C-alpha angles and dihedrals in degrees: 000000000000126000091248090055091053092049090051093050093047091047092052092049092049092049091048093051093048091048091049090050092051091047092052090047092049092050092048091051093049095060114129120218095171101041130085139252112232116203112209123191120185092347093307127108110240105166141014121202117193109223096207096066110356096252116145145203119214109215099173116033090189094062101040106081103180143343123210102198095182092059097027093239122151120193115200136172120271130181092250096036141293121344119205117208122194127205120201135150098353092312139096134207141168110251102174133022142134116249135126097260101014090246093167096055095047093061093072128195125352137182098152125103086217092061114054119179110240123195101176097168086063096037088239130134129179111204122190114220118193118223113258118245129200090256094059115102114245127222094269103045092036 
């Protein structure tokens, strides 16, 4: 291995580490404490959880099985079985579900619009939507 090859490899590693750091910083800064988590099952909204205080709106009574308000647990329908969503400290996560590799549970907490929780074996997605402010452009003024 030549000296120029080693310099190239080290340069690529340094650029990759710096890029990863900026990406993590950008995701951390985009967290939403006043938005809402929207639970989508088979392309239909079924539940909204407000991140500011844990209140919720049930959109589809058929797909929301139970709500434990004392522990902030929401049980919804999934393709493979029930999916339990937990709300705590302005964040949501999946704590129990049935899928081959427990993909939903491994993803952990999220409160960032850049980090939706996807549970494709159960056809379930939890999207974080930040609250709109007066400074945000609307659809008309762009």
